[in-house]
N, C-alpha and C positions, 0 to 999 in steps of 0.2 A: 420924021423920027428923030426921037431924043438922043443926044449925045452926052455920054457920062458915064460914071461908074455907079453900080448899084451897092447897097450897103453891105451886101454878103461879099462881094469882090474886095471892096476895102478892107473888111475884116479879115478875110483870107491873106491878103497882103501883109497886114500888120502882125498877123500870126506867125508867118513865114519870116518876118524880119526879126521878131523876138525869138525865135528858135535860133536863127543864124547869129544873133548877137549874143544869146546866152552860151552859145558854144565858143565863139571867138573870143569874147572878153576875157575868160579865165586862162586862155593861152596866150593872149597878149600881154597878160600882167606877169606869167611865168617867164615869159621871154624878156620883158623888160627887168625883171629881178635879176635873172642871169646875166644880162648886158650890165647892169649896175655892179654885180660883183667882178665881172671882168675888168671893168673900168677901174674899180678900187685896187684889185690885184695889180694892174698895170701901173697905177699910180705908186703903189708900195716898190714895186720894182724899180721905178724911176727915183723914188726918194733913196733907195739903197745904193743904186748906181751913183747918184749924185754924191753921197756921203762918202763912198769908196773913192771917187775923184777927188774930193777936198782932202781925205786921209793922205792920198798920193802926192797931191801938190803940197801939203803941209809937212809931210814926211813924219806923220806923228799919229798916234793912235786915237781914235774918235769914239765915244760911245753914243748910240743912237736908239732910242726906245720907239717901237713900232707896234701897235696894237699889243701892248703888255708883254712884248718879246724884247729883252735887251740885246742889243746887237754891239759886238765890239768889234771896230773896223780898223784894221792896220794897214801898212802898204802893202802886205801880202796877200791880204783878202779880208772876207767877211766871217767872223764867228758869232755864232749865236749861244746866248748863255741861258 
């Protein structure tokens, strides 16, 4: 008795793998882009927090530009212009 797979069995497995990959790859790229935007927002919050701390330590107003938005940071808090 011969051991191994027939050509039909191999083609069916390849077909199933392509169907599964064609469904999962677009979902994975969407999840990756959502994660990337979350990381960018987190970095922006960190930068604003850091600038707020510097303004508090130096006890003076600081201007900060983040993604075309000019923030004016004083000891009292953050004001966007």
